[in-house]
C-alpha positions in Angstrom: 5.6 21.5 -24.3 8.2 19.4 -22.4 8.2 15.6 -23.2 9.9 12.8 -21.3 10.4 9.3 -22.6 11.5 6.8 -20.0 10.8 3.3 -18.7 9.4 3.3 -15.2 7.7 1.3 -12.5 4.2 2.3 -11.3 4.4 2.6 -7.5 1.0 4.3 -6.9 -2.3 4.7 -8.6 -5.3 6.8 -7.8 -8.7 7.0 -9.5 -9.7 10.4 -10.8 -13.4 10.5 -11.8 -14.9 7.6 -13.8 -12.2 7.1 -16.4 -8.9 8.8 -15.4 -6.0 7.9 -13.1 -3.2 9.7 -11.4 -0.2 7.5 -11.3 3.2 7.8 -9.6 6.1 6.3 -11.6 9.6 5.6 -10.5 12.0 6.3 -13.3 15.8 5.9 -13.5 16.8 9.4 -14.7 13.9 11.5 -13.5 13.1 9.9 -10.2 9.4 10.2 -9.2 7.0 11.3 -11.9 3.4 12.0 -11.1 1.2 12.0 -14.2 -2.5 11.9 -15.2 -3.5 9.1 -17.4 -6.6 10.1 -19.3 -9.1 7.4 -20.0 -6.9 4.7 -18.5 -9.8 3.1 -16.6 -11.9 2.6 -19.7 -12.2 -1.1 -20.8 -10.7 -0.5 -24.2 -7.9 1.8 -23.1 -4.5 0.9 -24.5 -2.9 2.4 -21.4 -4.9 0.4 -18.8 -2.4 -2.4 -18.1 0.6 -0.2 -18.6 -0.5 2.3 -15.9 -1.6 -0.3 -13.3 0.2 -0.7 -10.0 3.5 -2.6 -10.4 3.5 -2.3 -14.2 7.0 -1.6 -15.6 6.3 0.2 -18.8 7.9 2.5 -21.4 6.3 5.9 -20.9 6.0 9.1 -22.8 5.0 12.0 -20.5 4.1 15.5 -21.6 4.2 18.5 -19.3 1.9 21.5 -19.6 2.6 24.1 -16.9 3.2 22.1 -13.8 1.2 18.9 -14.8 2.5 15.8 -16.4 0.2 13.6 -18.5 0.8 10.1 -20.0 0.8 10.3 -23.8 1.9 6.8 -24.4 2.5 3.7 -22.3 3.7 0.3 -23.5 3.9 -2.6 -21.0 7.3 -4.3 -20.5 6.3 -6.4 -17.4 3.3 -6.4 -15.1 4.3 -8.9 -12.4 0.8 -10.4 -12.6 1.9 -13.5 -10.7 2.4 -11.6 -7.5 -1.3 -10.9 -7.3 -1.9 -14.7 -6.8 0.0 -14.7 -3.5 -1.2 -12.4 -0.7 2.2 -12.4 1.0 4.1 -11.5 -2.1 1.7 -8.8 -3.1 1.8 -7.3 0.4 5.6 -7.2 0.2 5.5 -5.7 -3.3 3.2 -2.9 -2.0 5.6 -2.3 0.8 8.4 -1.9 -1.7 6.3 0.6 -3.6 5.7 2.6 -0.4 9.5 2.6 0.3 10.2 3.8 -3.2 7.7 6.7 -2.6 9.4 7.5 0.7 13.1 7.4 -0.5 12.9 8.8 -4.0 12.3 12.3 -5.2 11.3 14.2 -8.3 14.1 15.2 -10.7 16.5 12.9 -8.9 18.4 10.1 -10.5 17.2 6.8 -9.1 18.6 4.2 -11.4 20.1 2.0 -8.7 17.0 2.1 -6.6 14.7 1.3 -9.5 17.0 -1.6 -10.4 16.9 -2.9 -6.9 13.1 -2.9 -6.8 12.8 -4.5 -10.2 15.1 -7.3 -9.3 13.3 -7.8 -6.0 10.0 -8.1 -7.7 11.4 -10.4 -10.3 12.8 -12.7 -7.5 9.4 -12.7 -5.8 7.8 -13.7 -9.1 10.3 -16.4 -9.9 10.3 -18.1 -6.4 14.1 -18.3 -6.4 14.4 -16.9 -2.9 12.2 -16.8 0.1 9.9 -13.8 0.7 11.6 -12.8 4.1 15.1 -13.1 2.5 14.1 -10.8 -0.4 12.6 -8.3 2.0 15.7 -8.1 4.2 18.2 -7.8 1.4 16.1 -5.1 -0.3 15.8 -3.1 2.9 19.5 -3.3 3.7 20.6 -2.4 0.2 18.1 0.4 0.0 19.4 2.0 3.1 22.9 1.9 1.7 21.8 3.5 -1.6 19.9 6.2 0.3 22.8 7.5 2.4 22.3 5.3 5.4 25.0 2.7 4.8 25.9 1.1 8.2 29.5 1.0 9.4 30.3 -2.7 9.2 34.0 -2.9 8.3 35.0 -3.5 11.9 34.2 -2.7 15.5 33.7 1.0 15.7 35.8 1.3 18.9 38.7 -1.0 18.7 38.8 -1.9 15.0 38.6 -5.6 15.5 37.2 -7.2 12.3 35.2 -10.0 13.9 34.4 -11.9 17.0 32.2 -14.9 17.5 29.4 -12.6 18.8 29.1 -9.0 17.7 26.6 -6.2 18.4 24.8 -3.8 16.0 23.2 -0.5 17.0 20.3 0.4 14.8 20.4 3.9 16.3 24.0 4.6 15.2 24.4 2.1 12.4 27.6 0.9 14.0 29.1 -2.5 14.7 30.8 -3.4 18.0 32.8 -6.4 19.2 32.1 -8.3 22.5 34.5 -6.2 24.5 33.3 -2.8 23.2 29.5 -3.2 23.4 28.1 0.3 24.3 25.5 0.8 27.0 22.7 1.6 24.6 20.6 -1.3 23.2 22.3 -3.3 20.5 21.3 -6.5 18.7 23.5 -9.5 19.4 24.4 -11.2 16.1 26.6 -14.0 15.0 29.3 -14.0 12.4 27.0 -15.3 9.7 24.7 -12.3 10.1 27.6 -9.9 10.1 28.9 -11.4 6.8 25.5 -11.2 5.3 25.2 -7.5 6.1 28.6 -6.8 4.7 27.8 -8.7 1.6 24.6 -6.9 0.9 25.9 -3.4 1.5 29.4 -3.7 0.0 29.1 -6.3 -2.9 28.5 -5.6 -6.6 24.8 -5.1 -7.3 24.6 -8.3 -9.3 25.7 -10.4 -6.4 23.6 -9.1 -3.5 21.0 -11.9 -3.5 23.6 -14.7 -4.2 24.0 -16.0 -0.7 22.0 -18.2 1.7 21.0 -17.8 5.3 18.8 -20.2 7.2 17.2 -20.7 10.6 18.1 -18.3 13.4 20.6 -16.4 11.3 18.1 -15.6 8.7 15.5 -14.5 11.3 18.2 -12.3 12.9 19.1 -10.7 9.6 15.5 -10.1 8.7 14.7 -8.5 12.1 17.8 -6.3 12.0 17.2 -5.1 8.4 13.7 -4.0 9.2 14.6 -2.5 12.6 17.5 -0.4 11.0 15.2 1.0 8.3 12.5 1.9 10.8 15.0 3.6 13.1 16.4 5.7 10.3 13.1 6.7 8.8 11.3 7.2 12.1 8.0 6.5 10.5 5.4 3.7 10.2 4.5 2.1 6.9 0.9 0.9 6.6 1.9 -1.7 3.9 4.6 -3.1 6.3 2.0 -3.5 9.1 -0.3 -5.3 6.7 2.6 -7.6 5.6 3.3 -8.4 9.3 -0.4 -9.4 9.9 -0.3 -11.8 6.9 3.0 -13.3 7.9 1.9 -13.8 11.6 
């Protein structure tokens, strides 16, 4: 019988019968792991909290044939505070849906797991605003998933920066004022350009360590979401719910 021991973040849970659950866990080395947790819904179950949505736990999985089961689960962090704020919880659920979309089974996902854990911790700690955390997470996730935008300079003439630049979510390319292509592009100022470069190209430990306010923050948030939606070509129910709350 195959056994896997790994810390992981529960990104999805589904009730099975009266006492069992099927959970989806994002792990660093094994990517997505789907496993049955027997008796997890029982009041006295030691695995209840550790297998709940958003729980970051140490897991021991066993595999028989093609099915994983949770043998042991020990809580490391449950991010309980997020449940006290509807906006934060909605964003956390959106992050879970993104993890499910971008990660696969048997695929190393250490950087993506680290990104989501840091994002949840920042939401919990109130050290950054909710829209800021959302935008940085989306943009870095795209870079980690093979969709890094081309932000070094204007894609046509190579100019590093002009007062106003244009970004195409369709192509993921940056253009200066003189080289703007005919297709729709978002007009952005130098602060937004620098923010995008910082998030995609900086060391992981620094990606949240800058500040944007006012119109620049809104432009960065709109652009990050728009770019992700263009590249995935799908709708996220959790994002739609988050938008309703924020509106």
